[in-house]
The first five atom37 places (N, CA, C, CB, O) and aatype in JSON, in Angstrom:
{
  "aatype": [12, 8, 10, 10, 19, 10, 9, 14, 14, 11, 19, 15, 9, 15, 7, 18, 19, 7, 16, 19, 11, 7, 1, 16, 0, 9, 1, 9, 10, 2, 11, 13, 1, 2, 10, 11, 6, 11, 14, 18, 17, 0, 2, 8, 13, 17, 16, 1, 7, 18, 4, 19, 2, 16, 19, 7, 10, 3, 0, 6, 12, 9, 1, 2, 1, 8, 7, 1, 9, 5, 2, 9, 10, 0, 16, 18, 6, 18, 6, 2, 16, 3],
  "atom_mask": [
    [1, 1, 1, 1, 1],
    [1, 1, 1, 1, 1],
    [1, 1, 1, 1, 1],
    [1, 1, 1, 1, 1],
    [1, 1, 1, 1, 1],
    [1, 1, 1, 1, 1],
    [1, 1, 1, 1, 1],
    [1, 1, 1, 1, 1],
    [1, 1, 1, 1, 1],
    [1, 1, 1, 1, 1],
    [1, 1, 1, 1, 1],
    [1, 1, 1, 1, 1],
    [1, 1, 1, 1, 1],
    [1, 1, 1, 1, 1],
    [1, 1, 1, 0, 1],
    [1, 1, 1, 1, 1],
    [1, 1, 1, 1, 1],
    [1, 1, 1, 0, 1],
    [1, 1, 1, 1, 1],
    [1, 1, 1, 1, 1],
    [1, 1, 1, 1, 1],
    [1, 1, 1, 0, 1],
    [1, 1, 1, 1, 1],
    [1, 1, 1, 1, 1],
    [1, 1, 1, 1, 1],
    [1, 1, 1, 1, 1],
    [1, 1, 1, 1, 1],
    [1, 1, 1, 1, 1],
    [1, 1, 1, 1, 1],
    [1, 1, 1, 1, 1],
    [1, 1, 1, 1, 1],
    [1, 1, 1, 1, 1],
    [1, 1, 1, 1, 1],
    [1, 1, 1, 1, 1],
    [1, 1, 1, 1, 1],
    [1, 1, 1, 1, 1],
    [1, 1, 1, 1, 1],
    [1, 1, 1, 1, 1],
    [1, 1, 1, 1, 1],
    [1, 1, 1, 1, 1],
    [1, 1, 1, 1, 1],
    [1, 1, 1, 1, 1],
    [1, 1, 1, 1, 1],
    [1, 1, 1, 1, 1],
    [1, 1, 1, 1, 1],
    [1, 1, 1, 1, 1],
    [1, 1, 1, 1, 1],
    [1, 1, 1, 1, 1],
    [1, 1, 1, 0, 1],
    [1, 1, 1, 1, 1],
    [1, 1, 1, 1, 1],
    [1, 1, 1, 1, 1],
    [1, 1, 1, 1, 1],
    [1, 1, 1, 1, 1],
    [1, 1, 1, 1, 1],
    [1, 1, 1, 0, 1],
    [1, 1, 1, 1, 1],
    [1, 1, 1, 1, 1],
    [1, 1, 1, 1, 1],
    [1, 1, 1, 1, 1],
    [1, 1, 1, 1, 1],
    [1, 1, 1, 1, 1],
    [1, 1, 1, 1, 1],
    [1, 1, 1, 1, 1],
    [1, 1, 1, 1, 1],
    [1, 1, 1, 1, 1],
    [1, 1, 1, 0, 1],
    [1, 1, 1, 1, 1],
    [1, 1, 1, 1, 1],
    [1, 1, 1, 1, 1],
    [1, 1, 1, 1, 1],
    [1, 1, 1, 1, 1],
    [1, 1, 1, 1, 1],
    [1, 1, 1, 1, 1],
    [1, 1, 1, 1, 1],
    [1, 1, 1, 1, 1],
    [1, 1, 1, 1, 1],
    [1, 1, 1, 1, 1],
    [1, 1, 1, 1, 1],
    [1, 1, 1, 1, 1],
    [1, 1, 1, 1, 1],
    [1, 1, 1, 1, 1]
  ],
  "atom_positions": [
    [[112.94, 97.98, 80.38], [113.28, 99.32, 80.79], [114.54, 99.25, 81.64], [112.12, 99.99, 81.55], [114.67, 98.37, 82.5]],
    [[115.47, 100.16, 81.42], [116.68, 100.25, 82.2], [116.79, 101.64, 82.79], [117.93, 99.91, 81.35], [116.54, 102.63, 82.11]],
    [[117.16, 101.71, 84.06], [117.39, 102.99, 84.72], [118.76, 102.97, 85.35], [116.29, 103.28, 85.79], [119.21, 101.94, 85.85]],
    [[119.43, 104.09, 85.34], [120.68, 104.26, 86.05], [120.43, 105.34, 87.09], [121.87, 104.63, 85.08], [120.25, 106.51, 86.75]],
    [[120.43, 104.95, 88.36], [120.1, 105.89, 89.43], [121.16, 105.81, 90.52], [118.7, 105.6, 90.02], [121.84, 104.8, 90.67]],
    [[121.27, 106.87, 91.28], [122.14, 106.92, 92.45], [121.22, 106.99, 93.66], [123.13, 108.15, 92.4], [120.51, 107.98, 93.87]],
    [[121.24, 105.93, 94.45], [120.35, 105.84, 95.61], [121.2, 105.91, 96.87], [119.51, 104.52, 95.58], [122.13, 105.12, 97.03]],
    [[120.91, 106.85, 97.78], [121.68, 106.93, 99.02], [121.49, 105.67, 99.87], [121.28, 108.18, 99.82], [120.44, 105.04, 99.79]],
    [[122.48, 105.31, 100.68], [122.4, 104.08, 101.47], [121.2, 104.01, 102.41], [123.65, 103.92, 102.26], [120.74, 102.91, 102.73]],
    [[120.69, 105.14, 102.85], [119.57, 105.1, 103.8], [118.23, 104.79, 103.14], [119.48, 106.43, 104.52], [117.24, 104.56, 103.83]],
    [[118.2, 104.77, 101.8], [116.96, 104.48, 101.07], [116.94, 103.0, 100.7], [116.85, 105.38, 99.8], [117.91, 102.47, 100.16]],
    [[115.83, 102.35, 100.98], [115.65, 100.95, 100.63], [115.53, 100.81, 99.11], [114.41, 100.35, 101.35], [114.75, 101.52, 98.48]],
    [[116.29, 99.89, 98.54], [116.24, 99.69, 97.09], [114.86, 99.17, 96.69], [117.34, 98.7, 96.63], [114.29, 99.63, 95.7]],
    [[114.33, 98.22, 97.45], [113.01, 97.69, 97.09], [111.93, 98.76, 97.22], [112.65, 96.48, 97.99], [111.0, 98.81, 96.41]],
    [[112.05, 99.62, 98.21], [111.09, 100.72, 98.34], [111.19, 101.7, 97.19], [0.0, 0.0, 0.0], [110.18, 102.18, 96.68]],
    [[112.42, 102.0, 96.79], [112.64, 102.91, 95.66], [112.05, 102.33, 94.38], [114.13, 103.19, 95.48], [111.35, 103.03, 93.64]],
    [[112.34, 101.06, 94.11], [111.82, 100.42, 92.9], [110.3, 100.38, 92.94], [112.4, 98.99, 92.75], [109.64, 100.63, 91.93]],
    [[109.74, 100.07, 94.1], [108.28, 100.06, 94.23], [107.66, 101.42, 93.95], [0.0, 0.0, 0.0], [106.62, 101.52, 93.31]],
    [[108.31, 102.47, 94.45], [107.82, 103.83, 94.2], [107.88, 104.17, 92.71], [108.64, 104.85, 95.01], [106.92, 104.71, 92.15]],
    [[109.01, 103.86, 92.08], [109.16, 104.16, 90.65], [108.12, 103.39, 89.84], [110.59, 103.8, 90.16], [107.46, 103.95, 88.97]],
    [[107.96, 102.1, 90.14], [107.0, 101.29, 89.39], [105.57, 101.78, 89.61], [107.11, 99.82, 89.8], [104.78, 101.86, 88.67]],
    [[105.24, 102.11, 90.84], [103.89, 102.58, 91.14], [103.55, 103.89, 90.46], [0.0, 0.0, 0.0], [102.51, 104.04, 89.83]],
    [[104.47, 104.85, 90.6], [104.21, 106.17, 90.01], [104.18, 106.14, 88.49], [105.27, 107.16, 90.48], [103.34, 106.79, 87.86]],
    [[105.1, 105.39, 87.89], [105.1, 105.34, 86.42], [103.88, 104.59, 85.9], [106.38, 104.66, 85.91], [103.31, 104.97, 84.87]],
    [[103.46, 103.54, 86.59], [102.26, 102.81, 86.16], [101.05, 103.72, 86.19], [102.02, 101.58, 87.04], [100.25, 103.72, 85.25]],
    [[100.9, 104.48, 87.26], [99.75, 105.4, 87.38], [99.79, 106.43, 86.25], [99.75, 106.11, 88.77], [98.78, 106.67, 85.59]],
    [[100.94, 107.03, 86.03], [101.04, 108.06, 84.98], [100.78, 107.5, 83.58], [102.41, 108.72, 85.02], [100.06, 108.1, 82.79]],
    [[101.37, 106.35, 83.29], [101.19, 105.76, 81.96], [99.75, 105.35, 81.74], [102.13, 104.56, 81.78], [99.18, 105.62, 80.69]],
    [[99.15, 104.69, 82.73], [97.77, 104.24, 82.57], [96.78, 105.41, 82.55], [97.4, 103.27, 83.69], [95.71, 105.3, 81.95]],
    [[97.11, 106.52, 83.2], [96.26, 107.71, 83.1], [96.39, 108.38, 81.73], [96.62, 108.72, 84.21], [95.41, 108.9, 81.19]],
    [[97.59, 108.36, 81.18], [97.79, 108.98, 79.88], [97.24, 108.12, 78.74], [99.28, 109.25, 79.66], [96.66, 108.64, 77.79]],
    [[97.41, 106.81, 78.85], [96.94, 105.9, 77.82], [95.85, 105.01, 78.41], [98.12, 105.05, 77.26], [96.08, 103.83, 78.7]],
    [[94.68, 105.57, 78.58], [93.58, 104.89, 79.25], [93.13, 103.61, 78.54], [92.4, 105.82, 79.38], [92.57, 102.71, 79.17]],
    [[93.38, 103.54, 77.25], [92.97, 102.33, 76.52], [93.75, 101.1, 76.97], [93.15, 102.54, 75.01], [93.31, 99.98, 76.74]],
    [[94.91, 101.28, 77.6], [95.69, 100.13, 78.09], [94.95, 99.38, 79.2], [97.04, 100.6, 78.61], [95.14, 98.17, 79.36]],
    [[94.12, 100.08, 79.95], [93.37, 99.43, 81.03], [92.33, 98.45, 80.5], [92.69, 100.49, 81.9], [91.9, 97.54, 81.21]],
    [[91.94, 98.64, 79.26], [90.9, 97.79, 78.67], [91.45, 96.47, 78.12], [90.2, 98.54, 77.57], [90.67, 95.59, 77.76]],
    [[92.76, 96.32, 78.05], [93.35, 95.1, 77.52], [93.19, 93.97, 78.54], [94.86, 95.32, 77.18], [93.56, 94.14, 79.7]],
    [[92.64, 92.84, 78.14], [92.4, 91.76, 79.09], [93.66, 91.1, 79.62], [91.54, 90.72, 78.45], [93.64, 90.52, 80.7]],
    [[94.76, 91.18, 78.88], [95.98, 90.51, 79.32], [96.78, 91.3, 80.33], [96.84, 90.22, 78.14], [97.78, 90.81, 80.84]],
    [[96.36, 92.51, 80.65], [97.07, 93.32, 81.64], [96.78, 92.83, 83.06], [96.68, 94.79, 81.51], [97.65, 92.92, 83.93]],
    [[95.6, 92.33, 83.3], [95.17, 91.9, 84.64], [95.38, 93.02, 85.66], [95.95, 90.62, 85.07], [95.7, 92.75, 86.82]],
    [[95.21, 94.25, 85.23], [95.38, 95.44, 86.08], [96.77, 95.58, 86.68], [94.38, 95.4, 87.19], [96.94, 96.21, 87.73]],
    [[97.77, 95.01, 86.03], [99.16, 95.16, 86.47], [99.99, 95.63, 85.29], [99.73, 93.82, 87.05], [100.03, 94.98, 84.25]],
    [[100.64, 96.77, 85.47], [101.45, 97.3, 84.38], [102.85, 96.69, 84.39], [101.54, 98.83, 84.48], [103.38, 96.32, 83.33]],
    [[103.46, 96.58, 85.56], [104.8, 96.03, 85.7], [104.76, 94.6, 86.2], [105.63, 96.89, 86.64], [103.79, 94.18, 86.83]],
    [[105.82, 93.85, 85.92], [105.96, 92.52, 86.5], [106.39, 92.67, 87.96], [106.99, 91.66, 85.71], [106.73, 93.77, 88.4]],
    [[106.37, 91.57, 88.7], [106.66, 91.63, 90.13], [108.14, 91.82, 90.45], [106.17, 90.39, 90.78], [108.45, 92.43, 91.48]],
    [[109.03, 91.34, 89.64], [110.45, 91.35, 89.99], [111.21, 92.53, 89.45], [0.0, 0.0, 0.0], [110.67, 93.36, 88.71]],
    [[112.48, 92.6, 89.83], [113.4, 93.6, 89.31], [114.83, 93.09, 89.53], [113.18, 94.99, 90.01], [115.04, 92.17, 90.31]],
    [[115.77, 93.68, 88.85], [117.17, 93.3, 88.96], [117.97, 94.55, 89.32], [117.7, 92.65, 87.64], [117.73, 95.63, 88.78]],
    [[118.91, 94.4, 90.23], [119.74, 95.53, 90.65], [121.2, 95.15, 90.45], [119.47, 95.92, 92.14], [121.61, 94.03, 90.75]],
    [[121.98, 96.09, 89.95], [123.4, 95.88, 89.76], [124.11, 97.19, 90.05], [123.71, 95.37, 88.33], [123.48, 98.25, 90.04]],
    [[125.4, 97.14, 90.3], [126.16, 98.35, 90.55], [127.06, 98.62, 89.36], [126.99, 98.23, 91.85], [127.54, 97.69, 88.7]],
    [[127.3, 99.88, 89.09], [128.19, 100.27, 88.0], [129.06, 101.43, 88.46], [127.39, 100.66, 86.73], [128.66, 102.23, 89.31]],
    [[130.23, 101.52, 87.89], [131.08, 102.68, 88.12], [131.7, 102.78, 89.49], [0.0, 0.0, 0.0], [132.2, 103.84, 89.86]],
    [[131.69, 101.71, 90.26], [132.31, 101.78, 91.57], [133.79, 101.45, 91.45], [131.61, 100.81, 92.55], [134.18, 100.53, 90.72]],
    [[134.6, 102.19, 92.14], [136.03, 101.98, 92.15], [136.35, 100.89, 93.17], [136.79, 103.3, 92.48], [136.2, 101.09, 94.37]],
    [[136.79, 99.73, 92.7], [137.05, 98.59, 93.57], [138.11, 98.92, 94.62], [137.5, 97.38, 92.75], [138.0, 98.49, 95.77]],
    [[139.11, 99.68, 94.24], [140.16, 100.07, 95.2], [139.58, 100.91, 96.33], [141.28, 100.85, 94.49], [139.92, 100.7, 97.49]],
    [[138.71, 101.85, 95.99], [138.08, 102.69, 97.0], [137.23, 101.84, 97.95], [137.21, 103.78, 96.33], [137.24, 102.07, 99.16]],
    [[136.52, 100.87, 97.41], [135.67, 100.02, 98.25], [136.55, 99.2, 99.2], [134.8, 99.09, 97.37], [136.22, 99.07, 100.38]],
    [[137.64, 98.64, 98.7], [138.54, 97.86, 99.56], [139.11, 98.73, 100.67], [139.68, 97.24, 98.73], [139.16, 98.31, 101.83]],
    [[139.54, 99.94, 100.33], [140.1, 100.84, 101.34], [139.06, 101.21, 102.4], [140.64, 102.11, 100.67], [139.35, 101.2, 103.59]],
    [[137.87, 101.54, 101.95], [136.81, 101.91, 102.88], [136.45, 100.73, 103.77], [135.57, 102.41, 102.13], [136.26, 100.9, 104.98]],
    [[136.35, 99.55, 103.19], [136.01, 98.36, 103.97], [137.12, 98.08, 104.99], [135.81, 97.13, 103.03], [136.83, 97.73, 106.13]],
    [[138.38, 98.23, 104.58], [139.5, 98.02, 105.49], [139.48, 99.0, 106.65], [0.0, 0.0, 0.0], [139.73, 98.61, 107.79]],
    [[139.19, 100.27, 106.38], [139.12, 101.27, 107.46], [138.01, 100.93, 108.42], [138.91, 102.67, 106.89], [138.19, 101.04, 109.64]],
    [[136.85, 100.53, 107.9], [135.72, 100.18, 108.77], [136.07, 98.98, 109.64], [134.45, 99.88, 107.92], [135.77, 98.96, 110.83]],
    [[136.72, 97.97, 109.04], [137.11, 96.79, 109.81], [138.1, 97.16, 110.91], [137.72, 95.72, 108.88], [138.01, 96.63, 112.02]],
    [[139.05, 98.06, 110.61], [140.01, 98.51, 111.62], [139.32, 99.24, 112.76], [141.07, 99.41, 110.98], [139.66, 99.03, 113.93]],
    [[138.38, 100.09, 112.43], [137.63, 100.83, 113.47], [136.86, 99.86, 114.34], [136.67, 101.85, 112.83], [136.87, 99.98, 115.57]],
    [[136.19, 98.89, 113.73], [135.43, 97.91, 114.51], [136.34, 97.06, 115.39], [134.62, 97.0, 113.58], [136.0, 96.78, 116.54]],
    [[137.48, 96.66, 114.86], [138.42, 95.84, 115.64], [138.95, 96.64, 116.83], [139.59, 95.36, 114.75], [139.05, 96.11, 117.93]],
    [[139.28, 97.9, 116.61], [139.77, 98.76, 117.69], [138.69, 98.94, 118.74], [140.21, 100.12, 117.15], [138.97, 98.87, 119.94]],
    [[137.47, 99.18, 118.32], [136.34, 99.36, 119.24], [136.12, 98.1, 120.07], [135.06, 99.72, 118.45], [135.93, 98.18, 121.29]],
    [[136.14, 96.94, 119.43], [135.93, 95.68, 120.14], [137.05, 95.43, 121.15], [135.83, 94.52, 119.15], [136.8, 94.95, 122.25]],
    [[138.31, 95.76, 120.77], [139.46, 95.54, 121.64], [139.36, 96.45, 122.86], [140.77, 95.8, 120.88], [139.62, 96.02, 123.99]],
    [[138.99, 97.71, 122.63], [138.91, 98.66, 123.74], [137.76, 98.39, 124.67], [138.8, 100.06, 123.21], [137.81, 98.79, 125.84]],
    [[136.71, 97.73, 124.19], [135.52, 97.5, 125.0], [135.4, 96.09, 125.56], [134.31, 97.81, 124.19], [134.34, 95.69, 126.02]],
    [[136.49, 95.33, 125.51], [136.47, 94.01, 126.14], [137.07, 94.13, 127.53], [137.25, 92.97, 125.29], [138.1, 94.78, 127.72]],
    [[136.43, 93.51, 128.48], [136.92, 93.61, 129.86], [137.58, 92.36, 130.3], [135.8, 93.92, 130.81], [138.05, 92.28, 131.44]]
  ]
}
């Protein structure tokens, strides 16, 4: 299964994936109750792992944003050293 989602930075990726896996497993197993009877399921619909990758990010924008953040941090550190 592949999903393309936009997750805000304040949301944990592992928490999001856990929520998606949990909710979809419950819905699928409720809709197809005969799947629960299969001995090879071991009462787990999804595997334990997942893979995350980024797509569609503008590398130039990321470099610029990272540079601005580094400049702000450097200025803050310089101004707050005694």
